[in-house]
Backbone bond lengths (Angstrom), bond angles and torsions (degrees), N, CA, C in turn:
res aa  C-N    CA-C-N  psi(-1)  N-CA   C-N-CA  omega(-1)  CA-C   N-CA-C  phi
1 M - - - 1.437 - - 1.522 108.88 -
2 I 1.332 113.90 139.82 1.458 120.27 -178.25 1.522 108.09 -160.12
3 T 1.324 116.74 145.47 1.458 119.93 179.25 1.532 110.07 -75.26
4 V 1.319 115.69 155.54 1.460 120.95 177.50 1.534 109.43 -60.74
5 E 1.317 116.21 -41.21 1.464 120.85 177.98 1.532 111.01 -58.22
6 D 1.319 116.51 -42.79 1.465 120.56 -179.26 1.526 112.09 -69.99
7 I 1.333 117.01 -34.34 1.470 119.54 174.48 1.520 109.14 -59.46
8 G 1.327 116.52 -44.56 1.461 120.77 178.95 1.514 112.28 -61.98
9 A 1.341 116.83 -42.28 1.464 120.44 179.94 1.520 111.37 -64.48
10 V 1.324 117.28 -41.83 1.461 121.05 178.79 1.528 109.89 -66.35
11 A 1.328 116.68 -44.32 1.469 120.79 -179.45 1.528 110.80 -62.36
12 A 1.322 116.78 -42.79 1.465 120.01 179.52 1.527 110.97 -63.81
13 A 1.314 116.76 -43.15 1.468 120.39 179.03 1.522 110.99 -63.92
14 A 1.334 116.26 -42.27 1.462 119.87 -179.79 1.522 111.58 -68.76
15 A 1.320 117.19 -37.95 1.467 120.71 -179.63 1.526 111.46 -69.82
16 S 1.324 116.42 -36.50 1.466 119.12 -178.30 1.529 112.85 -81.39
17 N 1.329 116.60 -20.18 1.463 121.51 178.76 1.530 109.67 -141.08
18 P 1.328 118.21 69.78 1.463 120.18 -174.90 1.525 114.11 -59.40
19 E 1.311 117.39 -23.28 1.466 119.61 179.05 1.529 111.99 -66.88
20 R 1.329 117.88 -14.90 1.471 121.67 178.34 1.525 112.35 -78.17
21 V 1.337 116.61 -7.58 1.461 120.77 -179.01 1.528 108.23 -114.83
22 A 1.313 115.16 95.06 1.468 120.80 -178.84 1.524 110.28 -59.88
23 G 1.308 116.05 130.82 1.453 120.52 179.24 1.514 114.13 77.92
24 G 1.320 117.47 -2.08 1.453 121.23 175.28 1.513 116.46 88.40
25 S 1.333 117.95 -6.37 1.468 119.01 178.06 1.528 110.01 -156.69
26 I 1.320 114.58 154.76 1.460 121.68 173.54 1.525 107.88 -142.69
27 E 1.304 116.35 156.90 1.456 121.41 172.71 1.527 106.15 -91.16
28 I 1.334 116.20 121.01 1.458 120.27 -174.38 1.524 112.08 -104.99
29 A 1.322 115.42 154.16 1.462 122.31 174.53 1.518 108.25 -167.28
30 G 1.300 114.95 156.01 1.454 121.12 173.52 1.513 110.70 -96.46
31 D 1.326 115.53 -21.13 1.462 120.77 -178.28 1.519 108.81 -159.22
32 E 1.311 116.28 155.02 1.460 123.21 174.02 1.519 106.87 -130.84
33 L 1.317 116.24 104.56 1.457 120.72 -176.60 1.514 110.54 -130.74
34 S 1.313 115.05 151.86 1.460 120.45 173.53 1.529 108.03 -77.63
35 G 1.321 116.10 167.36 1.460 120.01 176.20 1.523 111.58 -58.19
36 E 1.321 116.16 -39.24 1.468 120.39 178.49 1.529 110.98 -63.92
37 Q 1.326 117.42 -41.22 1.461 120.87 179.82 1.526 111.45 -67.66
38 I 1.312 117.19 -35.19 1.466 121.11 176.65 1.527 109.68 -64.25
39 A 1.323 116.67 -44.97 1.467 120.62 177.98 1.525 110.98 -61.07
40 E 1.332 116.99 -41.97 1.470 120.46 177.98 1.524 111.39 -61.37
41 A 1.324 117.46 -43.13 1.466 121.11 179.70 1.519 110.73 -63.41
42 Y 1.319 116.97 -42.46 1.458 121.80 178.65 1.527 110.09 -63.97
43 Q 1.332 116.69 -44.50 1.462 120.78 178.78 1.521 110.89 -62.03
44 H 1.324 116.54 -42.49 1.466 121.25 179.55 1.529 110.86 -63.14
45 R 1.321 117.59 -44.71 1.468 121.43 -177.02 1.521 112.30 -67.57
46 Y 1.338 116.44 -43.95 1.464 119.54 -172.23 1.520 114.38 -105.05
47 D 1.334 117.27 -2.52 1.462 121.94 178.86 1.528 111.52 53.57
48 V 1.319 114.73 46.42 1.463 121.61 176.28 1.528 107.84 -132.00
49 P 1.309 117.12 152.95 1.465 118.39 177.29 1.529 110.32 -62.20
50 A 1.310 115.71 138.38 1.467 121.05 177.23 1.520 108.59 -146.88
51 R 1.310 115.46 145.96 1.462 119.85 176.70 1.518 108.63 -149.19
52 Y 1.301 114.80 158.36 1.455 121.69 177.83 1.518 108.96 -104.97
53 E 1.305 115.80 132.61 1.458 121.34 173.76 1.516 107.23 -131.64
54 P 1.325 116.90 117.74 1.468 118.87 -179.44 1.526 111.43 -64.92
55 L 1.311 115.00 147.83 1.456 121.29 177.49 1.528 109.33 -71.16
56 P 1.322 117.70 124.34 1.469 118.35 175.82 1.533 109.34 -66.27
57 I 1.298 116.88 122.46 1.463 121.89 -176.53 1.530 111.28 -57.91
58 D 1.319 117.80 -31.54 1.464 120.98 -177.90 1.528 113.31 -60.34
59 V 1.335 119.01 -25.90 1.470 119.95 179.79 1.526 111.41 -70.35
60 L 1.320 117.43 -11.75 1.463 121.54 -179.91 1.519 112.43 -96.74
61 D 1.308 116.93 14.45 1.456 121.20 -179.64 1.529 109.45 -56.09
62 G 1.312 115.97 129.66 1.451 120.36 179.82 1.515 113.72 98.43
63 D 1.322 118.38 -12.61 1.467 121.28 178.04 1.523 107.55 -118.26
64 A 1.314 115.63 88.46 1.469 121.24 -172.97 1.522 112.60 -61.03
65 D 1.333 118.19 -39.06 1.463 120.53 -178.97 1.524 111.73 -65.12
66 Q 1.339 116.59 -49.58 1.467 118.85 179.37 1.523 110.93 -64.83
67 R 1.318 117.03 -39.30 1.466 120.44 178.99 1.529 110.21 -60.18
68 A 1.331 116.86 -46.12 1.466 120.54 179.72 1.523 110.67 -62.04
69 M 1.345 117.96 -41.27 1.458 121.21 -179.58 1.533 110.67 -64.13
70 F 1.345 117.32 -48.13 1.455 119.19 -177.36 1.522 112.17 -70.95
71 E 1.323 118.76 -29.76 1.459 120.20 173.27 1.527 109.96 -66.06
72 W 1.325 116.60 -39.28 1.467 121.50 177.32 1.524 110.12 -62.46
73 F 1.351 117.30 -46.18 1.462 121.19 178.32 1.523 112.16 -61.33
74 A 1.330 116.68 -33.79 1.468 121.36 -173.78 1.520 113.62 -75.52
75 H 1.322 117.84 -9.83 1.459 120.43 -176.77 1.531 110.80 -122.26
76 P 1.340 116.64 80.38 1.470 119.62 179.97 1.519 111.28 -60.87
77 P 1.286 119.67 154.47 1.462 123.06 -4.60 1.524 110.50 -83.70
78 A 1.305 116.36 115.71 1.453 121.16 179.51 1.526 109.46 -81.31
79 Y 1.285 115.40 -61.02 1.459 122.06 -178.81 1.516 107.15 -110.03
80 Q 1.302 117.90 128.38 1.459 120.62 -178.04 1.519 109.55 -120.83
81 A 1.310 115.06 92.30 1.455 120.38 -179.31 1.518 110.45 -74.67
82 D 1.298 114.68 154.64 1.461 121.63 174.59 1.525 106.75 -100.76
83 L 1.346 115.55 88.11 1.464 120.50 -176.27 1.524 111.75 -62.08
84 A 1.315 117.08 -39.30 1.469 120.06 -179.41 1.529 110.83 -64.49
85 A 1.322 117.05 -45.02 1.470 120.01 179.63 1.521 110.79 -67.02
86 T 1.331 116.57 -37.14 1.466 120.07 177.23 1.519 110.00 -59.90
87 R 1.336 116.44 -48.08 1.467 120.30 -177.74 1.537 112.18 -72.46
88 A 1.312 117.20 -25.87 1.467 119.17 174.92 1.524 110.04 -66.62
89 L 1.325 116.43 -36.10 1.467 120.59 178.66 1.528 111.91 -79.76
90 A 1.326 116.81 -36.22 1.469 121.90 -177.58 1.526 108.50 -139.54
91 P 1.328 116.43 85.96 1.471 120.67 -173.42 1.527 115.48 -58.89
92 R 1.320 118.24 -23.01 1.470 120.18 -178.73 1.522 113.32 -91.46
93 T 1.329 117.32 14.16 1.463 121.14 178.62 1.522 109.16 -56.01
94 K 1.330 115.94 131.35 1.461 121.48 -173.87 1.530 112.55 -89.29
95 T 1.326 114.63 145.42 1.458 121.16 167.30 1.533 107.13 -79.64
96 L 1.324 117.75 171.52 1.463 119.89 176.94 1.522 110.63 -59.76
97 E 1.321 117.30 -45.01 1.475 119.56 -178.90 1.524 111.15 -61.99
98 Q 1.327 117.82 -40.65 1.460 120.21 177.74 1.531 110.75 -63.12
99 W 1.318 116.17 -41.79 1.459 119.82 178.88 1.528 111.12 -65.47
100 L 1.341 116.32 -43.67 1.470 119.51 179.10 1.526 111.46 -58.08
101 E 1.329 116.64 -35.21 1.475 119.56 179.80 1.529 112.40 -64.90
102 T 1.322 117.71 -20.82 1.468 120.98 179.26 1.526 112.15 -89.59
103 Q 1.327 116.57 -4.37 1.465 120.79 -176.92 1.528 110.65 -91.63
104 P 1.326 117.10 151.42 1.468 119.58 -178.81 1.525 111.89 -65.79
105 D 1.310 115.06 155.25 1.455 120.83 175.73 1.520 109.61 -67.59
106 L 1.319 115.39 154.46 1.472 120.13 177.67 1.510 110.69 -75.41
């Protein structure tokens, strides 16, 4: 997970200094959290009950692309961002909690 603003900051840094990106690409993120941790952050920010419930893969029957994506998400580590490299390119990259603090109250 990463904010659109942070994607832009990382892209600008990488485009202006491509030598800072070994191999020409990195997997970027501002945070790496489980569904349960995301629910906890949301509950903490808004003081409302929150819980994570994984999507049952069977409801995606007939949509091979979505099924493959959600099966990939369900078996960590699916996406492995390089948080250190992301922050080296864009030091102000926000975590989920930092981003939630910038969002309006419910």
